[in-house]
C-alpha positions in Angstrom: 12.8 -19.1 -15.8 9.7 -18.9 -17.9 10.0 -20.4 -21.3 7.7 -19.3 -24.4 7.4 -21.9 -27.2 6.1 -20.6 -30.4 2.9 -22.7 -31.1 3.8 -22.4 -34.9 7.4 -23.9 -34.2 8.3 -26.9 -36.5 7.2 -28.7 -39.8 4.8 -26.7 -41.9 2.3 -28.5 -43.9 4.5 -28.7 -47.2 7.3 -30.2 -45.2 5.4 -32.8 -43.4 3.5 -33.9 -46.5 7.0 -34.5 -48.3 8.6 -36.0 -45.3 5.6 -38.5 -44.6 5.4 -39.2 -48.1 9.1 -40.3 -48.6 8.9 -42.3 -45.4 5.6 -44.3 -46.6 7.3 -44.8 -50.0 10.6 -46.2 -48.5 8.4 -48.9 -46.6 7.3 -50.2 -50.0 10.2 -49.7 -52.4 13.9 -49.4 -52.6 16.1 -48.0 -54.2 14.4 -44.7 -54.1 16.0 -41.3 -55.1 15.4 -37.8 -54.2 16.6 -34.9 -56.1 18.1 -32.5 -53.5 17.4 -32.7 -49.7 13.7 -33.2 -48.9 13.9 -30.4 -46.6 16.8 -28.3 -45.4 17.6 -30.2 -42.0 20.3 -32.7 -41.4 18.5 -34.6 -38.8 15.6 -35.3 -41.3 17.7 -36.2 -44.2 19.9 -38.4 -42.2 17.0 -40.4 -40.8 15.6 -40.7 -44.4 18.9 -41.9 -45.6 19.1 -44.6 -43.1 15.8 -45.8 -44.2 17.3 -46.2 -47.8 16.7 -43.0 -49.5 19.3 -41.7 -52.1 20.0 -38.3 -52.5 21.1 -36.9 -55.8 21.9 -33.4 -57.0 21.4 -34.0 -60.7 18.4 -35.7 -62.4 20.9 -37.4 -64.8 22.0 -39.4 -61.7 18.8 -41.1 -61.0 18.7 -44.8 -61.7 15.0 -45.4 -60.8 12.1 -43.9 -59.0 12.7 -40.3 -57.9 11.2 -38.0 -55.5 10.5 -34.2 -56.1 11.0 -32.5 -52.9 8.8 -29.8 -51.3 10.6 -26.9 -52.9 9.9 -28.0 -56.3 12.0 -28.0 -59.4 12.3 -26.3 -62.9 10.2 -27.5 -65.6 13.3 -28.9 -67.7 13.5 -31.6 -64.9 9.9 -32.9 -65.6 10.9 -33.0 -69.5 14.0 -34.8 -68.8 12.5 -37.5 -66.6 9.7 -38.0 -69.2 12.2 -38.5 -71.8 14.3 -40.9 -69.9 11.2 -42.7 -68.5 12.2 -41.8 -65.2 9.2 -42.3 -62.6 8.8 -39.2 -60.6 6.7 -39.0 -57.2 6.2 -35.1 -56.9 6.0 -33.8 -53.4 6.3 -30.1 -54.3 4.4 -28.1 -52.0 1.2 -27.1 -53.3 1.6 -23.4 -52.3 4.8 -23.6 -54.6 2.9 -25.3 -57.3 0.2 -22.4 -57.0 3.1 -19.8 -57.7 4.4 -21.7 -60.9 0.8 -21.4 -62.3 0.5 -17.8 -61.4 4.0 -17.4 -63.2 2.7 -19.3 -66.2 -0.4 -17.2 -66.5 1.3 -13.8 -66.4 4.2 -14.7 -68.5 1.7 -15.7 -71.1 0.1 -12.4 -70.8 3.2 -10.5 -71.4 4.0 -9.4 -67.9 7.6 -8.8 -66.8 8.0 -10.9 -63.5 9.7 -10.0 -60.5 10.3 -12.9 -58.0 11.3 -11.9 -54.7 13.7 -14.2 -52.8 17.1 -15.8 -52.7 18.5 -16.3 -56.1 20.4 -19.5 -55.0 17.4 -21.1 -53.3 16.0 -24.2 -54.9 12.5 -23.0 -54.8 13.4 -20.0 -56.9 15.6 -22.0 -59.1 12.6 -23.9 -59.9 10.1 -20.9 -60.0 12.0 -18.8 -62.3 11.9 -21.3 -65.0 8.2 -20.8 -65.4 8.6 -16.9 -65.4 10.1 -16.8 -69.1 13.1 -14.5 -70.4 11.5 -11.3 -69.1 11.9 -12.1 -65.4 14.4 -11.3 -62.5 14.9 -12.6 -58.9 15.4 -9.9 -56.6 16.8 -10.4 -53.0 16.8 -7.0 -51.6 15.3 -3.4 -52.2 18.8 -2.2 -53.1 18.8 -4.1 -56.4 15.6 -2.3 -57.8 17.5 1.0 -58.8 19.1 -0.8 -61.6 16.2 -2.7 -62.6 13.9 0.3 -62.8 15.4 1.3 -66.3 14.5 -2.1 -67.6 11.2 -2.1 -66.0 10.0 1.1 -67.4 10.3 -0.4 -70.9 7.3 -2.6 -70.1 3.7 -1.9 -69.7 3.0 -4.7 -67.3 4.8 -5.8 -64.2 4.1 -8.8 -61.9 5.7 -9.2 -58.4 5.4 -12.6 -56.6 7.6 -13.9 -53.9 9.3 -17.0 -52.6 7.2 -18.9 -49.8 9.5 -18.1 -47.2 10.5 -14.4 -48.0 10.5 -11.9 -45.5 7.0 -10.1 -45.0 8.8 -7.1 -44.0 10.9 -6.8 -47.1 8.0 -7.7 -49.4 5.9 -4.5 -48.1 9.1 -2.3 -48.3 9.6 -3.3 -51.9 6.0 -3.1 -52.9 6.2 0.5 -51.5 9.4 1.2 -53.3 7.9 -0.1 -56.6 4.6 1.8 -56.2 6.4 4.9 -55.7 9.3 4.8 -58.4 7.8 2.8 -61.4 6.2 5.0 -64.0 2.5 5.8 -63.5 1.2 4.2 -66.6 2.8 0.7 -65.9 0.1 -1.8 -64.7 1.8 -3.4 -61.5 0.3 -6.7 -60.0 1.4 -7.6 -56.6 0.8 -11.4 -55.5 1.7 -11.9 -51.9 2.7 -15.6 -52.4 4.5 -15.8 -49.1 2.9 -18.9 -47.4 0.4 -18.0 -44.5 2.3 -20.4 -42.3 5.4 -18.3 -42.9 3.6 -15.1 -42.0 2.2 -16.6 -39.0 5.7 -18.1 -37.9 7.4 -14.6 -38.6 4.8 -12.5 -36.7 4.8 -15.0 -34.0 8.7 -14.9 -33.7 8.5 -11.0 -33.6 6.0 -10.9 -30.8 7.7 -13.4 -28.6 11.0 -11.9 -29.1 9.7 -8.3 -27.9 8.7 -10.3 -24.8 11.5 -12.2 -23.7 15.2 -11.8 -22.4 16.7 -14.3 -24.9 15.6 -16.3 -28.0 16.5 -19.6 -29.2 15.9 -20.5 -32.9 16.1 -24.0 -33.9 16.8 -25.1 -37.6 18.9 -26.0 -40.3 22.0 -23.8 -41.2 20.9 -23.7 -44.8 17.2 -23.3 -44.1 16.0 -19.9 -45.6 13.0 -19.7 -43.3 15.0 -20.2 -40.3 17.5 -17.6 -41.1 14.7 -15.2 -41.4 13.3 -15.9 -37.9 16.9 -15.5 -36.6 17.0 -12.0 -38.3 13.4 -11.1 -37.0 14.2 -12.1 -33.3 17.7 -10.5 -33.5 16.2 -7.1 -34.1 14.6 -7.3 -30.6 16.6 -9.5 -28.2 19.7 -11.4 -28.0 19.3 -14.5 -30.3 21.1 -17.6 -31.1 20.5 -20.1 -33.9 21.0 -23.7 -33.3 20.4 -26.9 -35.5 20.2 -29.3 -32.6 20.5 -29.5 -28.7 24.2 -30.4 -29.3 24.9 -26.7 -30.5 23.1 -25.3 -27.5 25.7 -23.4 -24.9 23.6 -23.2 -21.6 26.0 -20.4 -20.4 24.0 -18.1 -22.7 21.1 -18.6 -20.2 22.7 -17.1 -17.3 20.6 -14.5 -15.8 17.7 -15.2 -18.5 14.4 -14.8 -16.7 12.2 -15.2 -19.8 13.2 -17.4 -22.8 11.6 -17.7 -26.3 11.9 -20.6 -28.6 11.1 -20.8 -32.1 11.7 -23.4 -34.9 11.9 -23.3 -38.7 9.6 -25.0 -40.9 12.0 -27.8 -41.6 12.7 -28.6 -37.9 11.3 -31.9 -36.5 9.2 -31.9 -33.4 12.0 -34.1 -31.8 14.7 -31.5 -32.2 12.4 -29.1 -30.4 11.5 -31.4 -27.6 15.2 -32.2 -27.2 15.8 -28.5 -26.9 13.3 -28.1 -24.2 14.6 -31.0 -22.4 18.1 -29.7 -22.1 16.7 -26.2 -20.7 14.4 -27.9 -18.6 16.5 -27.6 -15.5 16.3 -23.8 -16.0 12.6 -23.4 -16.2 9.7 -23.6 -14.0 7.0 -24.1 -16.6 6.7 -24.1 -20.4 3.9 -21.8 -21.7 2.5 -22.1 -25.2 1.8 -18.5 -26.3 
């Protein structure tokens, strides 16, 4: 069996920066708190907990130095920490910070801001706080019919996106708005989907069209992993697993060509373990 391992599989820059930063800090000081999971991967969070990192869901529960994770946080978190003299170590992904700055700039210019992404995703909970009152989070094109009436009362609209938003959905929504908004409305589209996400999604699509079966490795609560699974599933039989422990090798019976891709929060160790498990089926691992 031939195995094609996606070369973009595993940690992205922002995740690696946050995980490495937390690990280095834990060598110097404890207790150390983290507001929310550093990344959406149980293996990674468990490893950091074992080193002494304390995860909290509310900044009010912090009793000392606190890490801001790669997803970023709402502006109110910084204000609270400053007022309570909580020392923050900010590992927000630079690409997320760039979206915050774009939102602030266009909010102050009077634009209505549409943020494409999941309403419950921590990145968007943070980003929307910089967008002002005239803003909405949109997850799917079906939500736009009701929003059009509101948008047509504004002269300027900005569209931005979660860094891990589906590239395919982004362009579907872009085309919809271009066709349906009043012609006199100025619409600015900022494709803020991370380039690493674009590459990973495109590579997943290419590989999934070329294999008999696809394995996606990543956390169950990882947004970007879910999108990779959706993309691959459109083209071939696909399973999504967190670790090698979830892998049922019977799925590989009769598979001659296997594709493997991993989300941006998936450590190299998890990918290597899966490859090791399927190694009895393989002849050679090709990096496409």
